C-alpha positions in Angstrom: -51.9 224.4 124.5 -51.8 222.0 121.5 -48.7 220.0 120.6 -47.3 219.7 117.2 -47.4 216.1 115.6 -43.6 216.0 115.2 -43.1 216.1 119.0 -44.5 212.6 119.1 -42.4 211.2 116.2 -43.4 210.6 112.6 -46.9 209.5 111.8 -46.9 205.8 110.7 -47.7 205.5 107.0 -50.3 203.2 105.7 -47.6 201.1 104.1 -45.8 200.7 107.5 -49.1 199.6 109.1 -49.8 197.1 106.4 -46.3 195.6 106.8 -46.9 195.2 110.5 -50.2 193.4 109.9 -48.5 191.0 107.4 -45.7 190.4 109.9 -48.2 189.5 112.6 -50.0 187.2 110.2 -46.8 185.5 109.2 -45.9 185.0 112.8 -49.3 183.4 113.6 -48.9 181.1 110.6 -45.5 180.0 111.7 -46.6 179.4 115.2 -49.5 177.3 114.0 -47.3 175.2 111.8 -44.8 174.5 114.6 -47.3 173.9 117.4 -50.8 173.5 116.1 -51.9 176.5 118.3 -54.0 179.3 116.9 -55.7 182.4 118.2 -59.4 181.8 118.6 -60.0 185.5 118.0 -57.8 185.6 114.9 -56.5 188.9 116.2 -53.6 189.2 113.7 -56.0 189.5 110.8 -57.9 192.8 110.1 -61.6 193.2 109.6 -64.8 192.1 111.4 -64.7 189.0 113.6 -66.3 187.0 110.7 -63.8 188.3 108.2 -60.9 187.6 110.6 -62.1 184.0 111.2 -62.5 183.3 107.5 -59.1 184.7 106.5 -57.4 183.0 109.4 -58.9 179.6 108.5 -58.0 180.0 104.8 -54.4 181.1 105.5 -53.6 178.7 108.3 -55.1 175.6 106.5 -53.6 176.7 103.2 -50.1 176.9 104.8 -50.7 173.5 106.4 -51.6 172.0 103.1 -48.6 173.5 101.4 -46.1 172.2 104.0 -47.6 168.7 103.9 -47.6 168.7 100.1 -43.9 169.8 100.1 -42.8 167.2 102.6 -44.5 164.3 100.8 -43.9 165.3 97.2 -41.5 162.4 96.6 -43.3 159.9 98.9 -46.2 157.6 98.4 -48.0 154.8 100.3 -49.4 151.6 98.8 -53.0 151.6 97.7 -55.4 150.5 100.4 -55.7 146.7 100.2 -59.4 146.9 101.0 -61.9 148.6 98.7 -64.9 148.5 101.0 -63.7 150.2 104.2 -67.3 150.5 105.5 -67.7 146.7 105.5 -64.2 146.3 107.1 -65.2 148.8 109.8 -68.5 147.1 110.5 -66.8 143.7 110.8 -64.2 145.1 113.3 -66.6 147.0 115.5 -69.7 144.8 115.5 -68.6 142.5 118.4 -67.9 145.5 120.5 -71.3 147.1 119.7 -73.2 143.9 120.3 -71.5 143.4 123.6 -72.0 147.0 125.0 -75.4 148.0 123.8 -78.9 146.6 124.2 -80.4 145.0 121.1 -82.8 147.8 120.4 -79.9 150.3 120.1 -77.3 148.2 118.3 -78.3 148.9 114.7 -78.2 152.7 115.2 -74.8 152.5 116.8 -73.5 150.2 114.1 -74.8 152.4 111.3 -73.0 155.4 112.8 -69.7 153.6 113.4 -69.5 151.8 110.1 -69.4 155.2 108.4 -67.0 156.8 110.9 -63.6 155.6 109.8 -61.6 157.6 107.3 -58.2 156.4 106.1 -55.8 159.3 105.4 -54.5 159.0 101.8 -52.8 161.2 99.3 -56.2 161.5 97.5 -58.1 162.9 100.5 -55.6 164.5 102.8 -55.8 168.0 101.5 -59.6 168.0 101.6 -59.5 166.7 105.2 -57.0 169.3 106.4 -59.2 172.1 105.0 -62.5 170.7 106.3 -61.5 169.7 109.9 -63.6 171.6 112.5 -60.7 172.7 114.6 -57.2 174.0 113.8 -55.6 171.7 116.3 -57.3 168.7 114.8 -56.1 169.6 111.3 -52.5 170.0 112.6 -52.6 166.7 114.4 -54.1 165.0 111.4 -51.4 166.4 109.2 -48.8 164.8 111.5 -50.7 161.5 111.4 -50.4 161.6 107.6 -46.7 162.6 107.6 -45.9 159.8 110.0 -47.7 157.3 107.8 -45.1 158.2 105.1 -42.3 158.5 107.5 -41.9 162.2 106.6 -40.6 164.8 109.0 -43.3 165.9 111.5 -44.2 169.6 111.9 -42.7 170.3 115.2 -40.5 168.9 118.0 -43.7 168.2 120.1 -45.7 166.9 117.2 -47.4 163.6 118.0 -46.4 160.4 116.1 -49.8 158.7 115.9 -51.6 156.2 113.8 -55.2 157.1 114.7 -57.3 159.9 116.2 -61.0 160.7 116.7 -63.0 163.9 116.5 -66.7 163.6 117.6 -68.0 160.7 115.4 -65.1 160.6 112.9 -62.1 158.3 113.3 -59.0 159.0 111.2 -56.8 156.0 110.7 -53.4 155.8 109.1 -52.8 153.4 106.1 -50.2 151.8 108.2 -53.2 150.0 109.8 -52.8 147.4 107.1 -49.1 146.8 107.7 -49.2 146.7 111.5 -47.5 143.5 112.8 -48.6 143.7 116.5 -51.2 140.8 116.8 -53.0 142.7 119.5 -53.3 146.0 117.7 -56.5 147.3 116.0 -56.6 151.0 115.4 -60.1 150.9 114.1 -61.5 149.4 117.3 -59.4 151.8 119.4 -60.6 154.9 117.7 -64.2 153.7 117.5 -64.2 153.1 121.2 -63.5 156.9 121.7 -66.7 157.7 119.7 -68.8 156.3 122.6 -67.8 159.1 124.9 -67.6 161.8 122.2 -71.0 161.2 120.7 -74.3 162.1 122.3 -77.2 159.6 122.0 -79.4 162.1 120.3 -76.8 162.6 117.5 -77.6 159.1 116.2 -81.3 159.2 117.0 -81.3 157.5 120.4 -83.3 158.9 123.3 -81.5 160.9 126.0 -82.2 161.5 129.7 -80.6 164.0 132.0 -78.2 161.4 133.3 -77.7 159.5 130.0 -76.6 161.8 127.3 -73.5 160.1 125.8 -73.5 156.7 124.1 -71.4 155.4 127.0 -70.5 157.1 130.3 -66.7 156.5 130.7 -64.5 158.0 133.4 -62.7 161.0 132.0 -59.3 159.6 133.2 -60.1 156.1 131.9 -60.9 156.9 128.3 -57.6 155.8 126.9 -57.6 152.8 129.2 -61.0 151.9 127.8 -59.9 152.2 124.2 -56.7 150.2 124.7 -58.6 147.5 126.5 -61.3 147.3 123.8 -58.6 147.1 121.2 -56.7 144.2 122.8 -59.8 142.3 123.8 -61.2 142.6 120.2 -58.0 140.8 119.0 -58.2 138.3 121.8 -61.8 137.2 120.9 -61.0 137.3 117.1 -58.1 135.0 117.5 -59.3 132.8 120.4 -62.6 131.0 119.9 -62.5 129.1 123.2 -62.2 130.3 126.8 -58.8 128.6 127.3 -57.4 130.1 124.1 -58.7 133.6 125.0 -57.1 133.4 128.5 -53.8 132.3 127.0 -53.9 135.2 124.6 -54.7 137.6 127.4 -51.7 136.3 129.3 -49.5 136.7 126.3 -50.7 140.3 125.9 -50.0 141.0 129.6 -46.4 139.8 129.2 -45.6 141.8 126.1 -45.6 145.3 127.5 -46.9 146.8 124.3 -48.3 150.1 125.6 -45.9 153.0 125.9 -48.6 155.6 126.2 -48.0 157.6 129.4 -51.7 158.3 129.8 -52.5 154.8 130.8 -51.3 152.1 133.2 -50.3 149.2 131.0 -50.7 146.8 134.0 -54.3 148.0 134.5 -55.1 147.4 130.8 -53.7 143.9 131.0 -55.7 143.2 134.1 -58.9 144.3 132.5 -58.2 142.2 129.4 -57.5 139.1 131.5 -60.7 139.5 133.4 -62.7 140.1 130.2 -61.2 137.1 128.5 -62.8 134.6 130.9 -66.1 136.5 131.3 -69.3 135.6 129.4 -69.4 139.2 128.1 -66.0 140.7 128.3 -67.1 144.0 126.9 -69.3 144.6 129.9 -66.3 144.0 132.1 -64.2 146.5 130.3 -67.0 149.1 130.5 -67.6 148.4 134.2 -63.8 148.9 135.0 -63.8 152.2 133.2 -67.2 153.6 134.2 -67.0 157.2 135.3 -67.5 158.0 138.9 -67.6 161.8 138.3 -69.0 163.9 135.6 -66.4 165.4 133.3 -66.7 167.4 130.1 -66.4 165.6 126.8 -63.2 166.1 124.8 -63.2 166.7 121.1 -60.2 164.6 120.1 -58.4 161.6 121.4 -55.5 159.9 119.6 -53.9 156.5 119.4 -50.2 157.0 119.9 -47.5 154.8 118.5 -43.7 154.8 118.5 -41.9 154.7 115.2 
C-alpha cells in the first residue's frame, strides 16, 4: 500500500535546500575565521570533490583576506629598513649552516635558506594568504600579520607570533627590525625549523633510508633546538672571544626570556652555555636535540612572543 507524500510533510523546495547549503557554508566560513579549522572534505559545498575543494578554498581564503583588510584598513607599518632581504638572511644563517653541515653540502643549504624568508607586509599579505598550502597556515599567518600591526586577532585562541615556518618557507613579522631583545633573532629561529621540515632531496642532496631530512632532530626538541640556535647565534655575533661568549650565555640564562610552554627555558640556557665554550657550538646544540625516536615531520612551527 503506497503512502501519499503529504503524510511525510511538505516536500522541501529547491529554494529551501539552497538556503540550507548557504547556511552551512556560512557556518563553515565563520568557524574557520574564528579557529583556523576547516573541513578537509569541504562537505558544506555542493559538487564533485574537486569542485568542493576549489570553492571552499576560494571562499575561505577570500573571507580571510576581507577580515584582515578590514582590521588593518587604518593601520600601517614602517617600510622594511633593508632592501635586500636575501643578503640579510644569508648573513644571519650562514654561521649556523657552516657549523652544522659538511663543507660539500653547505652551499646547497645556504642557497635554499637565503631564499626562504618572507617578511609579511601590506604589499604581499593578501597574495600570501591566498597561496598558502594549508588553511591552518593561512589563518596563522593572518594572525601574525595582524599582530605585527597590533590589530585584533581572529579568535580568542589565535596565536600572537612573530614568525612561523611551513616546509622551506619562513614567514617573519616586520617587527623583526624593532625587536629590542639582544638575544632574539626570528630569522635564525625559523630557519632552524627548516632543517627538520625539508628533505635532503628537495634541495638536491643525496638521501639514504636513515638520512632523509636535512637534520634529524627529536620531535619533542624542535622548539628547543630553534630557541637554542637563535640565542647562540646572537651570542657569537656579539661575543668574539670565548670569555665574552660565556658571559653573554650567562646573561641569557639569567634573563628568563622564554615564555613558550613547549620548551624548558632552563634546558635551552644550559645548551647555550655549553655551546658558548665549545669549539663548534652548533654541533653541541644539535647533539643535545638529536632525535632518539623516529617521528613524523610537521608542516608548521611558530615562534611565539608575548605582546
